[in-house]
C-alpha positions, 0 to 999 in steps of 0.5 A, spaced: 428 356 846 431 359 839 434 366 840 439 370 836 446 370 839 446 377 839 441 378 846 447 372 848 453 376 849 457 371 852 457 367 847 460 373 842 465 374 847 467 366 847 468 365 841 472 372 839 476 369 845 477 361 843 478 365 834 484 369 839 487 363 843 487 359 837 495 364 835 500 361 840 501 368 843 504 365 849 509 361 847 514 366 842 520 367 845 520 360 849 524 354 848 520 348 845 516 343 849 515 337 844 509 332 845 508 325 841 513 329 835 509 336 835 510 341 839 506 343 845 503 350 841 501 346 835 498 341 840 495 347 845 491 351 838 489 344 835 485 344 842 482 351 842 480 350 834 477 343 836 473 347 842 472 353 837 469 349 831 464 345 837 460 352 841 460 355 833 456 349 831 453 348 838 451 355 837 448 354 830 443 349 833 441 352 839 442 361 837 440 362 830 433 361 827 431 360 819 425 365 818 425 360 812 417 357 811 420 350 809 
């Protein structure tokens, strides 16, 4: 079940895309939309940050192994 993440390139691509997506590049130069008192770009950035954290946590649990004999 355990496997190194380097053998799963799709995982590294997803992590990279989520990391780049947390930066609100698409919202530069556009009128700001406010939802719940915060700009839309902040909501999008927060959602992608949470997604990045979840993917990283799942990848850590499932794909990284510890070679210690404990």
